[in-house]
C-alpha positions, 0 to 999 in steps of 0.5 A, spaced: 466 806 685 473 804 682 478 805 687 484 810 685 491 808 684 493 810 691 488 806 694 490 800 690 497 801 692 496 801 699 492 795 698 498 791 695 502 794 700 498 791 706 497 784 702 505 784 702 506 786 709 509 781 714 507 785 720 499 785 717 500 778 716 502 777 723 497 782 726 492 777 724 495 771 726 496 774 733 490 777 734 493 784 735 488 790 733 494 794 729 501 792 726 503 798 730 503 793 736 510 790 733 513 797 734 511 797 741 514 790 742 520 791 739 521 798 743 519 794 749 524 789 748 530 793 747 528 799 752 525 795 758 519 800 758 514 796 761 514 791 766 510 787 771 506 792 775 507 798 771 502 804 771 502 806 763 498 811 760 497 810 752 495 816 749 491 816 742 490 809 743 485 807 738 484 802 735 488 799 741 494 795 739 499 798 743 494 797 749 494 790 748 501 789 748 501 794 755 496 790 758 499 783 757 506 786 759 504 789 766 500 783 768 494 783 774 498 787 778 499 793 773 495 798 770 493 801 763 489 807 761 488 808 754 485 815 752 483 817 745 478 822 742 475 816 738 471 810 740 475 804 742 473 797 743 475 794 751 481 791 752 482 786 757 486 788 763 486 796 761 481 802 762 479 806 756 477 813 757 474 817 751 476 824 750 481 829 749 487 829 754 487 837 754 480 838 756 479 839 764 474 834 765 478 828 762 484 830 766 480 830 772 478 823 770 485 821 769 487 824 776 481 820 779 484 814 776 492 815 778 495 817 784 498 823 783 505 823 779 504 815 779 505 813 772 511 809 770 510 810 762 506 815 758 506 813 751 504 816 745 503 813 738 499 819 736 499 821 728 495 827 725 490 826 719 495 827 713 492 833 708 498 833 704 499 840 705 506 840 709 506 846 713 499 844 716 501 837 717 508 839 720 504 843 725 499 838 727 504 833 728 508 838 733 502 839 736 500 832 738 508 831 740 507 837 745 500 835 748 504 828 749 509 832 753 505 836 757 501 830 759 507 826 761 509 832 765 502 832 769 502 825 771 509 821 770 512 819 777 520 822 778 524 817 774 518 815 769 519 814 762 516 817 755 515 813 749 513 818 743 512 818 736 515 824 732 516 826 725 522 829 722 521 836 720 523 843 722 520 843 729 523 836 731 530 839 734 525 844 738 521 838 741 527 834 742 530 840 746 524 840 750 524 833 752 532 833 753 531 838 758 526 834 762 529 827 762 536 825 763 536 820 758 533 821 751 534 816 745 531 816 738 529 809 735 526 807 729 523 799 730 523 795 724 515 795 723 516 802 722 516 803 714 522 805 711 519 811 707 516 814 713 519 820 717 516 817 723 521 815 729 520 814 736 523 818 742 525 814 748 526 818 754 527 816 761 528 818 768 523 824 768 525 830 773 532 827 775 
């Protein structure tokens, strides 16, 4: 079957993308790894010994970066509803983070309120229907915020992908209510045409 025009454009864009080329050379599973590398360098979110929960982790690019950053003294748990190959230095949990059984698994792994960083690069499957896509993206952001409230230690941080939409201000208002400092970042690896940006929220509950 012949490829469609949109598929060909995607392949052409991938072939020209410097982060795709670097990904293959560095052994990362996704170009998204470079987003986290830049954000962490700028914000110092992950340090040796940190405890990190990676939501929507598959295929594992962010997990790889986090596992290397925390070192042997730290802990990284990668969670996704999609199956994911193991990452050295990380624990992979399969399931939906809002399901009680999965939350019980997380509670067994983490000491109560001991997570230093909850990070989420979750994105919905795009349908092309704006209202539906915005609702799905908002639900994922709300999910990440809910999990952060359950597992973050006082003073912990949240790194979360958002998409600019009619619901963005409401989500940011909730984040500002829970964290002392909140900033928006768009790393170089985020494509210029994408509506995505990242929220860096620090000092939870202080």
